[in-house]
Every structure is written in C-alpha cells, then in structure tokens.
VEXKOLFI-46516 format. One record per residue (C-alpha): residue in one letter; x, y, z; chain; residue number from 1. Coordinates in steps of 0.5 Angstrom, whole numbers, plus 500, padded with zeros to 3 digits. Layout:
<nodes>
<"A" <X Y Z> "A" NUM>
...
</nodes>
This chain:
<nodes>
<"M" <440 493 519> "A" 1>
<"P" <447 491 518> "A" 2>
<"A" <452 496 516> "A" 3>
<"P" <454 496 509> "A" 4>
<"Q" <461 493 507> "A" 5>
<"A" <466 499 507> "A" 6>
<"V" <469 498 500> "A" 7>
<"V" <466 494 495> "A" 8>
<"T" <468 494 488> "A" 9>
<"D" <466 490 482> "A" 10>
<"K" <470 489 475> "A" 11>
<"L" <472 496 477> "A" 12>
<"T" <476 499 471> "A" 13>
<"K" <480 505 469> "A" 14>
<"I" <483 506 462> "A" 15>
<"Y" <487 513 460> "A" 16>
<"G" <486 515 453> "A" 17>
<"G" <482 509 451> "A" 18>
<"K" <489 505 451> "A" 19>
<"V" <493 505 457> "A" 20>
<"K" <489 500 462> "A" 21>
<"A" <491 502 469> "A" 22>
<"V" <486 498 473> "A" 23>
<"T" <483 492 470> "A" 24>
<"A" <476 489 472> "A" 25>
<"I" <478 489 480> "A" 26>
<"S" <473 486 485> "A" 27>
<"I" <475 487 492> "A" 28>
<"H" <471 488 499> "A" 29>
<"V" <473 491 505> "A" 30>
<"E" <469 490 512> "A" 31>
<"P" <468 495 517> "A" 32>
<"G" <473 496 522> "A" 33>
<"E" <478 492 517> "A" 34>
<"A" <485 494 516> "A" 35>
<"Y" <486 492 508> "A" 36>
<"G" <493 493 505> "A" 37>
<"F" <493 494 497> "A" 38>
<"L" <500 492 495> "A" 39>
<"G" <503 492 488> "A" 40>
<"P" <510 494 484> "A" 41>
<"N" <510 501 482> "A" 42>
<"G" <505 503 476> "A" 43>
<"A" <501 497 478> "A" 44>
<"G" <495 501 479> "A" 45>
<"K" <495 502 486> "A" 46>
<"T" <494 510 486> "A" 47>
<"T" <489 510 481> "A" 48>
<"T" <485 505 485> "A" 49>
<"V" <485 509 491> "A" 50>
<"S" <484 515 487> "A" 51>
<"M" <477 512 484> "A" 52>
<"L" <475 510 491> "A" 53>
<"T" <476 517 494> "A" 54>
<"A" <472 520 488> "A" 55>
<"G" <478 523 485> "A" 56>
<"L" <478 519 479> "A" 57>
<"R" <472 517 475> "A" 58>
<"P" <472 510 473> "A" 59>
<"T" <472 508 466> "A" 60>
<"S" <467 502 468> "A" 61>
<"G" <465 497 473> "A" 62>
<"K" <462 499 480> "A" 63>
<"A" <465 501 487> "A" 64>
<"L" <461 503 493> "A" 65>
<"V" <464 506 499> "A" 66>
<"D" <460 506 505> "A" 67>
<"G" <455 504 501> "A" 68>
<"L" <455 510 496> "A" 69>
<"D" <457 509 489> "A" 70>
<"V" <463 513 487> "A" 71>
<"M" <460 514 480> "A" 72>
<"H" <454 518 482> "A" 73>
<"Q" <455 520 489> "A" 74>
<"P" <462 523 489> "A" 75>
<"E" <461 529 494> "A" 76>
<"Q" <457 525 499> "A" 77>
<"I" <463 520 499> "A" 78>
<"K" <468 525 500> "A" 79>
<"R" <465 528 506> "A" 80>
<"R" <465 521 509> "A" 81>
<"I" <472 519 508> "A" 82>
<"G" <479 521 510> "A" 83>
<"V" <485 521 505> "A" 84>
<"I" <492 522 506> "A" 85>
<"F" <497 521 500> "A" 86>
<"Q" <504 520 500> "A" 87>
<"E" <505 528 498> "A" 88>
<"S" <505 532 503> "A" 89>
<"T" <499 536 504> "A" 90>
<"A" <500 541 510> "A" 91>
<"D" <501 548 509> "A" 92>
<"G" <508 550 511> "A" 93>
<"D" <506 557 512> "A" 94>
<"L" <500 556 517> "A" 95>
<"S" <501 553 524> "A" 96>
<"G" <498 546 526> "A" 97>
<"R" <492 549 529> "A" 98>
<"E" <491 553 523> "A" 99>
<"N" <492 547 518> "A" 100>
<"L" <486 543 522> "A" 101>
<"E" <481 549 522> "A" 102>
<"V" <482 551 515> "A" 103>
<"A" <481 543 513> "A" 104>
<"A" <475 544 518> "A" 105>
<"G" <472 549 514> "A" 106>
<"C" <472 545 507> "A" 107>
<"F" <467 541 511> "A" 108>
<"Q" <463 547 513> "A" 109>
<"I" <464 545 520> "A" 110>
<"A" <462 550 525> "A" 111>
<"R" <467 554 528> "A" 112>
<"G" <466 552 535> "A" 113>
<"E" <466 545 533> "A" 114>
<"A" <472 546 529> "A" 115>
<"R" <476 549 534> "A" 116>
<"S" <474 543 539> "A" 117>
<"R" <476 538 534> "A" 118>
<"A" <482 541 533> "A" 119>
<"N" <484 541 540> "A" 120>
<"A" <482 534 541> "A" 121>
<"L" <486 532 535> "A" 122>
<"I" <492 536 537> "A" 123>
<"E" <492 532 544> "A" 124>
<"R" <491 525 541> "A" 125>
<"M" <497 526 536> "A" 126>
<"Q" <501 529 541> "A" 127>
<"L" <502 536 538> "A" 128>
<"N" <501 540 544> "A" 129>
<"D" <507 544 544> "A" 130>
<"A" <508 545 537> "A" 131>
<"A" <500 547 535> "A" 132>
<"D" <502 554 534> "A" 133>
<"R" <508 553 530> "A" 134>
<"L" <509 554 523> "A" 135>
<"A" <508 547 520> "A" 136>
<"K" <514 548 516> "A" 137>
<"T" <518 547 522> "A" 138>
<"Y" <516 540 524> "A" 139>
<"S" <520 534 523> "A" 140>
<"G" <518 529 518> "A" 141>
<"G" <514 525 523> "A" 142>
<"M" <510 531 526> "A" 143>
<"R" <508 533 519> "A" 144>
<"R" <505 526 518> "A" 145>
<"R" <502 526 525> "A" 146>
<"L" <499 533 523> "A" 147>
<"E" <497 530 516> "A" 148>
<"L" <493 524 519> "A" 149>
<"A" <490 529 524> "A" 150>
<"V" <487 533 518> "A" 151>
<"G" <485 527 515> "A" 152>
<"L" <481 526 521> "A" 153>
<"I" <478 532 522> "A" 154>
<"N" <471 530 519> "A" 155>
<"Q" <471 524 523> "A" 156>
<"P" <471 519 517> "A" 157>
<"K" <469 512 517> "A" 158>
<"I" <474 510 512> "A" 159>
<"L" <481 512 512> "A" 160>
<"F" <485 512 506> "A" 161>
<"L" <493 512 506> "A" 162>
<"D" <497 512 500> "A" 163>
<"E" <504 511 502> "A" 164>
<"P" <503 515 508> "A" 165>
<"T" <510 513 512> "A" 166>
<"L" <514 514 505> "A" 167>
<"G" <521 517 507> "A" 168>
<"L" <520 517 515> "A" 169>
<"D" <525 514 519> "A" 170>
<"P" <523 507 523> "A" 171>
<"Q" <522 511 529> "A" 172>
<"G" <517 515 525> "A" 173>
<"R" <514 510 522> "A" 174>
<"A" <513 506 528> "A" 175>
<"G" <510 512 531> "A" 176>
<"F" <505 513 526> "A" 177>
<"W" <502 506 526> "A" 178>
<"D" <501 506 533> "A" 179>
<"F" <497 512 532> "A" 180>
<"V" <493 509 527> "A" 181>
<"Q" <492 502 531> "A" 182>
<"K" <490 506 537> "A" 183>
<"L" <484 510 533> "A" 184>
<"R" <482 503 530> "A" 185>
<"K" <481 500 537> "A" 186>
<"D" <478 507 540> "A" 187>
<"T" <473 508 534> "A" 188>
<"G" <472 502 529> "A" 189>
<"L" <476 506 524> "A" 190>
<"T" <477 502 517> "A" 191>
<"V" <483 503 514> "A" 192>
<"F" <485 502 507> "A" 193>
<"V" <493 503 506> "A" 194>
<"T" <498 502 500> "A" 195>
<"T" <505 502 502> "A" 196>
<"H" <512 500 500> "A" 197>
<"Y" <514 497 507> "A" 198>
<"L" <512 490 507> "A" 199>
<"D" <513 489 514> "A" 200>
<"E" <508 494 515> "A" 201>
<"A" <503 491 511> "A" 202>
<"D" <505 484 515> "A" 203>
<"T" <504 487 522> "A" 204>
<"M" <498 492 521> "A" 205>
<"C" <493 489 516> "A" 206>
<"D" <488 484 517> "A" 207>
<"R" <488 482 509> "A" 208>
<"I" <492 484 503> "A" 209>
<"A" <491 484 496> "A" 210>
<"I" <496 484 491> "A" 211>
<"I" <495 488 484> "A" 212>
<"D" <500 487 478> "A" 213>
<"H" <499 490 471> "A" 214>
<"G" <492 493 474> "A" 215>
<"E" <489 486 476> "A" 216>
<"I" <489 483 483> "A" 217>
<"V" <493 477 483> "A" 218>
<"A" <492 475 490> "A" 219>
<"T" <488 476 496> "A" 220>
<"G" <488 474 503> "A" 221>
<"S" <491 475 510> "A" 222>
<"P" <498 475 511> "A" 223>
<"G" <498 468 514> "A" 224>
<"E" <494 465 509> "A" 225>
<"L" <498 468 503> "A" 226>
<"K" <505 466 506> "A" 227>
<"D" <502 459 507> "A" 228>
<"R" <500 458 500> "A" 229>
<"L" <508 458 498> "A" 230>
<"G" <509 452 503> "A" 231>
<"G" <516 450 504> "A" 232>
<"D" <523 454 504> "A" 233>
<"V" <526 459 499> "A" 234>
<"V" <533 458 498> "A" 235>
<"T" <537 464 494> "A" 236>
<"L" <543 462 491> "A" 237>
<"K" <548 467 487> "A" 238>
<"A" <552 464 482> "A" 239>
<"A" <559 467 480> "A" 240>
<"S" <557 468 473> "A" 241>
<"A" <551 469 469> "A" 242>
<"D" <554 466 463> "A" 243>
<"K" <550 459 464> "A" 244>
<"D" <543 458 466> "A" 245>
<"L" <543 453 471> "A" 246>
<"S" <535 453 472> "A" 247>
<"D" <534 446 469> "A" 248>
<"P" <539 442 473> "A" 249>
<"L" <537 446 480> "A" 250>
<"K" <530 444 478> "A" 251>
<"A" <532 437 477> "A" 252>
<"L" <534 437 485> "A" 253>
<"P" <529 433 490> "A" 254>
<"G" <524 437 493> "A" 255>
<"V" <525 443 488> "A" 256>
<"S" <518 446 486> "A" 257>
<"T" <520 452 482> "A" 258>
<"V" <526 456 480> "A" 259>
<"Q" <526 463 478> "A" 260>
<"R" <532 466 475> "A" 261>
<"Q" <534 474 475> "A" 262>
<"D" <541 475 472> "A" 263>
<"S" <546 470 476> "A" 264>
<"S" <541 470 482> "A" 265>
<"Y" <536 464 483> "A" 266>
<"R" <530 463 487> "A" 267>
<"I" <529 456 489> "A" 268>
<"K" <522 454 492> "A" 269>
<"C" <523 447 496> "A" 270>
<"S" <521 443 501> "A" 271>
<"S" <527 443 506> "A" 272>
<"G" <532 449 505> "A" 273>
<"E" <537 445 509> "A" 274>
<"T" <537 439 505> "A" 275>
<"L" <537 443 499> "A" 276>
<"V" <543 448 500> "A" 277>
<"P" <549 443 499> "A" 278>
<"L" <546 439 493> "A" 279>
<"A" <545 446 490> "A" 280>
<"V" <552 448 491> "A" 281>
<"E" <555 442 489> "A" 282>
<"T" <550 442 482> "A" 283>
<"V" <553 449 481> "A" 284>
<"A" <560 447 482> "A" 285>
<"G" <559 441 478> "A" 286>
<"A" <557 446 472> "A" 287>
<"G" <564 450 473> "A" 288>
<"V" <561 456 476> "A" 289>
<"G" <562 458 483> "A" 290>
<"V" <557 460 488> "A" 291>
<"T" <558 467 492> "A" 292>
<"S" <552 467 497> "A" 293>
<"V" <547 462 499> "A" 294>
<"S" <541 464 504> "A" 295>
<"V" <535 460 506> "A" 296>
<"K" <528 463 508> "A" 297>
<"R" <522 461 511> "A" 298>
<"P" <516 464 507> "A" 299>
<"S" <515 472 508> "A" 300>
<"L" <511 477 505> "A" 301>
<"D" <517 479 501> "A" 302>
<"E" <517 472 498> "A" 303>
<"V" <509 472 497> "A" 304>
<"F" <510 479 493> "A" 305>
<"L" <516 476 489> "A" 306>
<"E" <512 469 488> "A" 307>
<"F" <506 473 485> "A" 308>
<"T" <509 478 481> "A" 309>
<"G" <515 476 479> "A" 310>
<"R" <519 482 481> "A" 311>
<"E" <522 485 487> "A" 312>
<"F" <518 489 491> "A" 313>
<"R" <522 496 490> "A" 314>
<"E" <524 497 483> "A" 315>
<"D" <530 502 483> "A" 316>
<"G" <530 506 477> "A" 317>
<"E" <523 507 476> "A" 318>
<"G" <521 514 475> "A" 319>
<"M" <514 517 475> "A" 320>
<"T" <509 512 470> "A" 321>
<"A" <504 515 465> "A" 322>
<"T" <499 513 470> "A" 323>
<"D" <502 517 476> "A" 324>
<"R" <502 523 472> "A" 325>
<"A" <495 522 470> "A" 326>
<"V" <493 522 477> "A" 327>
<"M" <497 528 479> "A" 328>
<"L" <495 532 474> "A" 329>
<"N" <487 530 476> "A" 330>
<"R" <489 532 483> "A" 331>
<"I" <492 539 481> "A" 332>
<"R" <486 540 476> "A" 333>
<"G" <481 539 482> "A" 334>
<"Q" <485 543 487> "A" 335>
<"M" <485 549 482> "A" 336>
<"R" <477 548 481> "A" 337>
<"R" <476 549 489> "A" 338>
</nodes>
C-alpha cells in the first residue's frame, strides 16, 4: 500500500468570531519527502493554516489530513507524528541544550534511556557538542535555532512544520540552518512544510510553492513553473513626481503587457526590457516628468509574488494582525493546559 500524502486539505477554512475569514476554502497537497513553501503577505493566513495543520487550531470547516490523520478527529495522534518550529523562540534559556532535549522527549513519553540516546545523536548532528551542557540563554541566535530544530526532531517526526524558522538570523546563520534541514531530508526522507519571508530561501529550498493572499490560494507550482508563468522581463521605472499617472501611455508602448503603479514607481511587464527602456524613458520625459531610476529584471520569485498579490513581499509598518493575536492566544492557552 502506498504511503499517504504528507498533507492534504480540501476547502479548509478558519473564521474567527464568525466574522474574520483568516483562511477560505484552501485545497493543497504535499507529497512525502517534499519541501513545500507556503508564502504570503503578513496577515494572509499562513500562520493560521500551519496552526490548523499542526492541530493547534480547530478548523471552522473543510478537511485536512496530515500523514493520513484527520486534524479534526485525531489531533493528539498528529502531534506525535510531526515536528513544529515556530518563529517565536521556544527553547528554555534556563536549561542546558541537553536538558531542553530531554524535557521535550519526556513530553512524548519517550523512555529515559532512549531519550538520552536521541538527545546525544541530535546534539552531534546539530554540532552542539561543545555547548550541550551550557544554558541555552548563552547560545548565539544560530545555535539556538539549531537547538530548536533538534527539539522539533526528538520524536523522529515524519513531517516538519517550520513557521518563519530563520527570521532574525544573519545570512550565515540562515545558510547553516538550511544546510542541516537539507541533510535531514536527504538522510531520512523528511517532509518539510515551511513559511518564510525570505524568497531566496523558498526559491532554492522548496520543490513546490503555494502563495496565499487574503486567506485564499492564488498560485501554486515549482519555483521554475511560477517564474515561467510571468514570461518576458520586468522593467521598474521611478518617476521624479507622482503627480501624473503615466500608466496609460506606458501601457501603449509596444511589447508591454501590464503596468502596475505604486506612487511614482511603475512595474512594467514586457517582452524585452532592453528594447522598452529607452521608449519608456522617452515617454515619461515627453509627459514633462523626469526619471530618477530604471531597472530591468528577469522573472524572479519576488516578481512572482508581486504579480499574484500586487504587494511587495515585506510590508513595513504592519503590526500583529487580529489573526496573529488569535493564534498567539490559542498557543498560550494550550501551554497553560499542559
């Protein structure tokens, strides 16, 4: 009998307070051993989806299976088969790295001898030997994340959920973290479901990607497939003034398929950026407006994200959304019940 798909959802929905639609009828599937990226702007529904799939939040409607188990009816069984690393640090700073691992093993009722053996193996794998008996609060950011990855693996999960796992790490720390994850996938066939704000990570790490916006899936495919769907080049032109809307004259230029305006910046999809740039500059100048900068890009995952959501990937100034607060409160309540 073939192994079940790692994750399957059918019209999965979460509504808060009967009013706020955080996730609306999403349907996705993740194959065993796959690295699946789940991307979206702040407040798009990423964390809510992960919380439902990890049995931390009960869906309002729809269906979700994780390793063949129903999140509605088998939440405790699911928790024993998965590993979870959230963006908030979960390591206890007043315990050593080894103690963090042994406490986590106790939560899964792993026998003491087996827990010690697994902890030692993970300490070795994560290259934490020299720091294993130091308090976790003395660890660097990268070491702490490696410890939290080890904690998430103590129960030898089939599926690892990572919610913004490298947020706040420097480039070297991010690269080191993903090296460990990739080696785990190669050695164990681990399935990885990841949300990240770093599109370069998603581009290089993920076999397939889903983009969620306003609680709905707007695009899915491999990074290459998603970039191919854009076609052509993208010219970004910044005018000296935002007083005039130059969208229409730019749209009329040969080879242009779409123009998106944000203040004084214009994102222009076209068949050939090299051909378009002098025409676009001439058009803007002919309208009596100067050009402060112009650039040409081949399709990238950043451009894919902007194409399907109409927004830059990071949106400055966004605080915690109502959905974020609800998810966080649910987690706190869950910790208090333990």
